[in-house]
C-alpha positions in Angstrom: 0.4 0.3 -0.6 3.0 2.1 0.4 6.1 2.5 -1.6 9.5 1.8 -0.3 10.7 5.4 -0.1 7.7 5.9 2.5 8.6 2.9 4.5 12.2 4.7 5.0 10.7 8.0 5.6 8.4 6.7 8.7 11.0 4.4 10.2 13.4 8.1 10.0 10.6 10.4 11.3 10.1 8.0 14.0 13.6 6.8 14.9 14.3 11.3 14.7 11.1 11.3 16.8 12.6 9.2 19.7 16.1 11.0 19.8 14.3 14.6 19.9 11.9 13.4 22.7 14.0 11.9 24.6 16.5 14.7 24.0 14.9 17.1 25.7 14.9 15.3 29.4 18.6 16.2 30.6 19.5 12.4 29.8 22.3 13.4 27.3 24.3 15.5 29.3 24.1 13.4 32.1 25.6 11.0 31.1 28.4 12.8 28.7 26.5 11.9 25.7 26.3 15.2 24.1 29.3 15.3 24.9 30.5 13.0 21.9 32.1 15.2 19.0 28.7 16.7 16.9 26.4 15.2 19.0 26.1 18.5 21.5 23.5 20.1 19.3 20.9 16.8 20.7 21.8 19.1 24.6 20.2 22.8 22.6 16.6 21.6 24.4 15.0 24.4 22.5 16.5 23.0 18.8 15.0 20.1 20.5 11.8 21.0 21.0 11.6 22.5 17.6 12.5 18.7 15.5 10.2 16.7 17.8 7.5 19.2 16.7 8.7 19.2 13.0 8.6 15.8 13.0 5.4 15.3 14.6 4.1 17.5 12.2 5.8 15.2 9.5 4.4 11.7 11.1 0.6 13.4 12.1 0.6 14.1 7.7 2.1 10.6 7.6 0.0 8.6 9.5 -3.4 10.5 7.9 -2.2 9.5 4.3 -1.8 6.1 5.5 -5.5 6.8 7.4 -6.7 8.4 3.8 -5.8 5.5 1.9 -7.0 2.7 4.2 -10.2 4.3 4.1 -10.3 4.8 0.4 -8.9 2.2 -1.7 -7.7 -0.8 0.6 -9.9 -1.5 3.2 -12.5 -3.5 0.9 -9.6 -5.5 -0.1 -7.5 -5.1 3.8 -7.8 -6.1 7.4 -6.0 -5.2 9.8 -3.8 -7.4 11.8 -4.2 -8.2 15.7 -1.1 -7.0 16.0 -1.5 -4.6 13.4 -4.0 -3.3 15.9 -2.2 -3.0 19.0 0.3 -0.7 17.1 -2.4 1.8 15.4 -4.1 1.7 18.8 -0.5 2.7 20.4 0.6 5.2 18.1 -2.6 6.6 18.1 -2.0 7.6 21.5 1.6 8.7 21.1 -0.5 11.1 19.1 -3.0 12.3 20.7 -1.1 12.6 23.7 1.7 14.4 22.0 -1.0 17.0 20.5 -2.2 17.5 24.4 1.5 18.4 24.9 1.5 20.9 22.2 -1.9 22.7 23.4 -0.5 22.7 27.2 1.9 24.9 26.2 0.9 27.4 24.1 0.8 30.1 26.2 -2.7 31.0 26.5 -4.0 27.7 27.8 -3.3 27.2 31.8 -3.7 23.1 33.6 -3.1 23.1 36.9 0.6 21.1 37.4 -1.1 18.0 38.2 -3.1 18.7 34.7 0.2 18.3 33.0 1.9 15.3 35.5 -0.6 13.2 33.8 -0.3 14.9 29.7 4.1 14.1 29.7 3.3 11.1 31.7 1.6 9.8 29.9 2.8 10.5 26.6 5.8 9.2 27.6 4.2 5.4 28.7 2.6 5.4 25.4 6.2 6.3 23.4 7.2 4.0 25.7 5.8 1.1 25.2 4.6 1.4 21.9 9.3 1.2 21.1 9.5 -1.8 23.5 6.6 -3.6 20.8 8.2 -2.7 18.1 11.6 -3.7 19.5 8.9 -7.5 20.1 7.6 -6.8 16.9 11.5 -6.4 15.4 13.1 -9.7 17.7 9.9 -12.6 17.4 9.5 -11.6 13.3 7.8 -8.4 12.1 3.9 -9.1 11.2 2.0 -7.1 9.2 -0.7 -4.0 9.8 -3.0 -5.7 7.1 -4.1 -9.4 6.1 -5.3 -9.7 2.7 -9.8 -10.0 3.1 -10.7 -13.5 2.6 -13.3 -14.9 0.3 -12.7 -12.4 -3.0 -12.0 -14.4 -5.6 -9.0 -12.4 -7.0 -7.1 -13.0 -3.9 -6.2 -16.2 -3.7 
């Protein structure tokens, strides 16, 4: 349903999101990773924040494109596999909590500290869970997101 270039860009976007998301926590400075030549930019919170937003917009565009392609073209020929559904739900949760993080960071929005902490930890938790599911899929053999619908004569 997608080209190999689209898949590579999607994987690169996910990698960049994970890297810039982790860089917004002070772990790269704390563990001297940002002292490695060429990785000093990982210590710049504002740069990694802007990059995270940019790649978040790319991820949002790509997921909406995939959703549109599935609904418009593939729904009659394909159905979601159980592992595909799990990953799609996790991507949706990460994107949804990411959108809530963007909203809470707006100047005109004021939330109580507990709500801010809840949004932040939920986003981090879903991102880590998605990473664990992706690692499991990588090491145990990737399962496809989509399965062919049986019963169609020309699909046999």
